[in-house]
C-alpha positions in Angstrom: 43.4 -0.8 -25.6 45.9 -1.3 -28.5 46.9 -4.6 -27.4 43.3 -5.9 -26.6 42.7 -7.1 -30.0 45.9 -8.9 -30.8 44.2 -12.1 -31.8 41.7 -10.4 -34.0 44.5 -8.3 -35.8 46.6 -11.6 -36.0 43.7 -13.5 -37.5 43.0 -10.8 -40.1 46.6 -10.4 -41.2 47.1 -14.1 -41.5 44.0 -14.5 -43.6 44.8 -11.6 -45.7 48.3 -13.0 -46.4 46.9 -16.3 -47.2 44.4 -14.7 -49.7 47.4 -12.9 -51.4 49.5 -16.0 -51.6 46.6 -18.1 -52.9 45.8 -15.5 -55.4 49.5 -15.5 -56.7 49.7 -19.3 -56.7 46.3 -19.8 -58.4 46.9 -16.9 -60.7 50.3 -18.2 -61.8 48.9 -21.6 -62.3 46.1 -20.3 -64.5 48.6 -18.2 -66.5 51.3 -20.9 -66.9 49.2 -24.1 -67.3 46.0 -22.6 -68.9 46.5 -19.4 -70.7 50.0 -20.0 -71.8 49.7 -23.7 -72.0 46.7 -25.9 -72.6 44.3 -23.3 -73.8 46.7 -21.1 -75.6 46.2 -22.5 -79.1 42.5 -23.1 -78.4 41.9 -19.4 -77.5 44.0 -18.2 -80.4 42.1 -20.3 -82.9 38.8 -19.2 -81.4 39.6 -15.6 -81.6 41.0 -16.0 -85.3 37.9 -17.7 -86.3 35.8 -14.9 -84.6 37.7 -12.3 -86.5 37.6 -14.0 -89.9 33.8 -14.3 -89.5 33.7 -10.6 -89.2 34.9 -10.7 -93.0 38.6 -9.8 -92.1 41.5 -11.4 -94.0 43.7 -13.7 -92.1 46.7 -11.1 -91.9 44.3 -8.3 -90.6 42.7 -10.6 -88.1 46.3 -11.8 -86.8 47.3 -8.1 -86.5 44.2 -7.3 -84.6 44.5 -10.3 -82.3 48.2 -9.1 -81.5 47.2 -5.6 -80.8 44.3 -6.5 -78.4 45.7 -9.5 -76.5 49.3 -9.6 -77.0 50.2 -5.9 -76.5 47.7 -5.7 -73.5 48.5 -9.0 -71.9 50.0 -7.6 -68.7 46.8 -5.3 -68.3 44.5 -8.4 -68.7 46.7 -10.4 -66.2 46.5 -7.5 -63.7 42.8 -7.3 -64.0 42.5 -11.0 -63.7 44.7 -11.2 -60.6 42.7 -8.5 -59.0 39.4 -10.2 -59.7 40.9 -13.4 -58.3 42.1 -11.6 -55.3 38.7 -10.1 -54.6 37.0 -13.4 -55.0 39.3 -15.2 -52.6 39.2 -12.2 -50.2 35.4 -12.3 -50.2 35.4 -15.9 -49.3 37.9 -15.4 -46.5 36.4 -12.3 -45.1 32.9 -14.0 -44.7 34.2 -15.7 -41.5 35.6 -12.5 -40.2 32.3 -10.6 -41.0 30.6 -13.4 -39.0 32.1 -11.9 -35.9 29.7 -9.0 -36.3 26.8 -11.4 -36.2 28.2 -12.9 -33.0 28.6 -9.6 -31.5 25.1 -8.6 -32.3 23.9 -11.9 -30.7 26.0 -11.2 -27.7 24.5 -7.8 -27.3 21.0 -9.5 -27.4 22.3 -11.9 -24.7 23.0 -8.9 -22.5 19.3 -8.3 -22.3 18.6 -12.0 -21.4 17.3 -12.7 -17.8 20.3 -14.8 -16.7 23.8 -14.1 -15.3 25.7 -16.2 -17.6 28.9 -14.6 -19.1 28.7 -13.4 -22.6 30.6 -15.8 -24.9 32.5 -14.8 -28.0 35.5 -16.4 -29.9 38.8 -15.8 -28.3 39.7 -13.1 -30.8 36.8 -11.0 -29.4 37.7 -11.6 -25.8 37.9 -7.8 -24.9 34.4 -7.3 -26.3 33.1 -10.4 -24.4 34.6 -9.1 -21.2 33.1 -5.7 -21.5 29.7 -7.0 -22.5 29.8 -9.5 -19.6 30.7 -6.5 -17.2 27.9 -4.4 -18.7 25.4 -7.3 -18.3 26.4 -7.9 -14.6 26.2 -4.1 -13.9 22.6 -3.9 -15.5 21.6 -7.0 -13.3 22.9 -5.4 -10.2 21.1 -2.1 -10.9 18.0 -4.0 -11.8 18.0 -5.9 -8.5 18.8 -2.8 -6.6 15.9 -1.0 -8.2 13.5 -3.9 -7.4 14.6 -4.0 -4.0 14.4 -0.3 -3.5 11.0 -0.2 -5.0 9.9 -3.1 -2.8 11.2 -1.4 0.4 9.5 1.7 -0.7 6.1 0.1 -1.3 6.5 -1.7 2.0 7.3 1.7 3.8 4.1 3.2 2.2 2.0 0.3 3.4 3.5 0.6 6.9 3.1 4.4 7.1 -0.5 4.0 5.8 -1.1 1.6 8.5 0.5 3.9 11.1 -1.8 6.9 9.9 -4.8 4.9 11.2 -3.5 4.9 14.8 -3.2 8.7 15.5 -6.2 9.4 13.2 -8.4 7.0 15.2 -7.4 8.5 18.5 -8.0 12.1 17.2 -11.5 11.2 16.0 -12.1 9.4 19.3 -11.0 12.3 21.5 -12.7 14.9 19.4 -15.9 12.9 19.4 -15.7 12.7 23.3 -15.0 16.4 23.6 -17.9 17.1 21.3 -20.4 14.7 23.1 -19.5 15.6 26.6 -20.3 19.3 27.0 -20.0 19.2 30.9 -16.7 17.4 31.0 -14.4 18.5 33.7 -11.9 21.1 32.6 -8.9 19.0 33.7 -10.0 16.0 31.5 -10.9 18.4 28.6 -7.3 19.9 28.7 -5.9 16.4 28.9 -7.9 15.2 25.8 -7.1 18.4 23.9 -3.2 17.9 24.7 -3.4 14.2 23.7 -5.3 15.1 20.5 -2.6 17.7 19.7 0.2 15.2 20.1 -1.6 12.8 17.8 -2.3 15.5 15.2 1.6 16.4 15.3 2.5 12.8 15.0 0.1 12.5 12.0 1.7 15.6 10.3 5.2 14.0 10.7 3.8 10.7 8.8 2.3 12.8 6.1 5.7 14.7 5.7 7.5 11.2 5.4 5.0 10.4 2.6 6.1 13.5 0.7 9.7 12.6 1.5 9.4 9.2 -0.2 7.8 10.6 -3.2 10.3 13.4 -3.6 13.3 11.4 -3.0 13.8 10.0 -6.6 12.3 13.2 -8.2 15.1 15.7 -7.6 18.7 15.9 -7.4 20.5 17.5 -4.5 22.0 20.8 -5.4 24.4 22.5 -3.1 24.5 26.2 -2.4 27.8 26.6 -0.6 28.9 29.4 1.8 31.5 29.6 4.5 29.8 28.5 7.9 30.9 27.7 11.3 29.8 24.2 12.4 30.4 24.9 16.1 27.7 27.5 16.0 25.4 25.3 14.0 25.8 22.4 16.4 25.2 24.5 19.4 22.0 25.9 18.0 20.8 22.5 17.0 21.1 21.2 20.5 19.3 24.3 21.9 16.4 23.7 19.4 16.1 20.1 20.4 15.8 20.9 24.1 12.0 20.1 24.4 12.4 16.8 22.5 15.3 15.9 24.8 13.4 16.8 28.0 10.4 14.7 27.1 12.8 11.6 27.4 14.7 13.2 30.3 17.8 13.4 28.2 20.5 16.0 27.8 22.8 17.0 24.9 26.3 18.0 25.4 28.1 19.9 22.6 31.9 20.0 22.7 33.2 21.8 19.5 36.4 23.7 18.9 36.1 27.2 17.7 36.3 28.3 14.2 35.1 24.9 12.6 34.7 26.6 9.2 33.6 24.4 6.1 32.6 25.4 2.6 29.1 24.0 2.5 25.3 24.3 2.2 23.9 25.4 5.5 20.5 24.1 4.9 21.7 20.7 3.7 24.2 20.2 6.5 21.6 21.2 9.1 19.5 18.4 7.7 22.3 16.0 8.1 22.9 17.0 11.8 19.3 17.1 12.7 18.7 13.7 11.2 21.7 12.2 13.3 20.4 13.9 16.5 16.9 12.8 15.8 17.9 9.3 15.3 20.3 9.5 18.4 17.2 10.6 20.5 14.9 8.0 19.0 17.2 5.2 19.8 18.6 6.2 23.1 17.8 5.1 26.6 15.9 7.5 28.6 17.8 9.7 31.2 21.0 9.5 29.2 23.4 12.0 27.4 23.9 12.6 23.9 27.4 13.7 23.1 28.1 15.9 20.1 31.9 16.7 19.4 33.7 18.4 16.6 37.4 18.5 16.1 39.7 19.6 13.4 42.2 17.0 12.3 44.8 18.3 9.7 42.6 19.3 6.7 39.3 17.7 8.0 36.7 18.5 10.5 35.3 15.4 12.3 31.9 15.7 13.9 30.7 12.7 16.0 27.1 12.0 17.5 27.4 9.4 20.4 24.5 8.1 22.2 23.7 5.2 24.7 21.3 2.6 23.4 20.8 -0.8 22.1 23.6 -2.1 20.0 23.0 -2.1 16.2 23.9 -5.5 14.9 26.9 -5.6 12.4 24.8 -6.7 9.5 22.4 -3.9 10.1 25.1 -1.4 10.5 26.3 -2.1 7.0 22.9 -1.4 5.4 22.0 1.6 7.7 22.7 4.1 5.0 20.6 2.4 2.4 17.3 3.9 1.1 14.2 3.0 3.1 16.3 0.9 5.6 15.0 1.0 9.1 17.0 -0.6 12.1 14.0 -1.7 13.8 12.2 -3.4 10.9 9.0 -2.9 12.7 5.7 -2.1 11.1 5.5 1.1 13.1 6.8 4.6 12.6 6.5 5.5 16.1 10.3 5.7 16.5 11.7 5.0 13.1 11.1 7.2 10.0 10.8 6.5 6.3 14.3 5.2 6.2 15.4 8.0 4.0 17.1 10.3 6.6 20.5 8.6 6.8 20.6 7.7 3.0 20.0 11.4 2.1 22.5 12.4 4.9 25.2 10.2 3.3 24.4 11.6 -0.1 24.7 15.3 1.2 28.0 14.6 3.0 29.5 12.9 -0.1 28.5 15.9 -2.3 30.5 17.9 0.2 33.5 15.7 -0.4 33.3 14.0 2.9 32.1 10.7 4.4 29.8 9.4 7.2 30.3 6.2 9.1 28.7 4.4 12.1 30.0 2.1 14.8 28.1 0.4 17.6 28.9 -1.8 20.6 27.1 -2.9 23.7 27.1 0.6 25.2 27.4 3.3 22.6 26.6 4.1 19.0 28.5 6.6 17.2 28.0 8.4 14.0 31.0 10.1 12.5 30.8 12.9 9.8 34.2 13.8 8.2 34.1 17.0 6.2 37.0 19.0 4.4 37.8 22.1 6.4 37.6 25.4 4.6 41.1 26.6 3.4 41.3 30.2 2.2 42.6 30.7 -1.3 46.4 31.0 -1.4 46.7 28.9 1.7 48.4 25.5 1.1 46.6 22.5 2.6 48.4 20.7 5.5 49.3 17.5 3.5 52.2 15.2 3.9 54.5 17.7 2.2 53.5 20.4 4.7 54.0 18.2 7.7 57.4 17.0 6.3 58.6 20.6 5.9 57.4 21.3 9.5 59.3 18.4 10.8 62.4 19.3 8.8 62.2 22.8 10.1 62.0 21.5 13.7 65.1 19.3 13.3 67.1 22.2 11.8 66.0 24.4 14.7 67.2 21.9 17.3 70.5 21.5 15.3 71.0 25.2 15.5 
């Protein structure tokens, strides 16, 4: 920072030095050639004429002139030099003060609807760079906000369209049940079951509407406790049995014991539920979803692997963005609002972890990495700890 404004400091120093030098040269010239030279006799005669017109005799006027001007000559010269310096400095500083006007104009340029860099004189290059960076950042955020809002609006339209399908079916089946009093019991139960399924789907879509409206209205706050992820994952698989069975699928959980993390159980459960729900939605029927949890040094790594269509690379990069859906279809039959993975990523990162996804022709795997819980007073097994273990092993072998 100290060296950022070298050119500006140098410019101010040079101009101040020039002003001082110019003041000395011009001041000396005025004193030597005008005050003590050409105008000396003229000034003396003028002042003597002034004093004698005040009804003073010549000797008194001469004595008064000497006391006022000759005895205080150095004081008058000092005042004159100071005034001369201020005049020259004011003229020189006008250009420097002009920098402020240019900076003000550059700040206005930040708000302009273009992506051209902010231009300032070389002396103000650090300010120019920072304003350009600020302008680019604001433009990126503006574009991201517009894109996010557009995706959100599209999702609302898609979901509103999707609401009609189950609602129309429910109305049709209920109208049929109401109009046909003597309907066979088997058909009646069938229509009631279908209506219930459609009503449940309608409830899911309405929940997604609430999810969209809530997403930007609240921040995620963690309430951390020590929890065992192996138990949570087993419970998650058990609770999903009915959904899995509907697609003739199974879920295998292979987790080491004591997978302890310091985290928010509700928020982490939401992450894993979302990953499992996505795995079920995009898996082939009659396949297995594998959930594994392993501890690796100071981290716990959880993977969700399913068999399904490969996710293209470009879509894989955007899969954790808000309102992004892999299928891009105007149907919420399989996809959701596109918020699940984005919120999951946010929750995982708030826990100090990360979430990633890979996909090939056969499998898609989501990997969640979370820091393992380490009791107070226990040193994490970083590079230093592993180095000591290795050194200790070598010493043991030597002994």
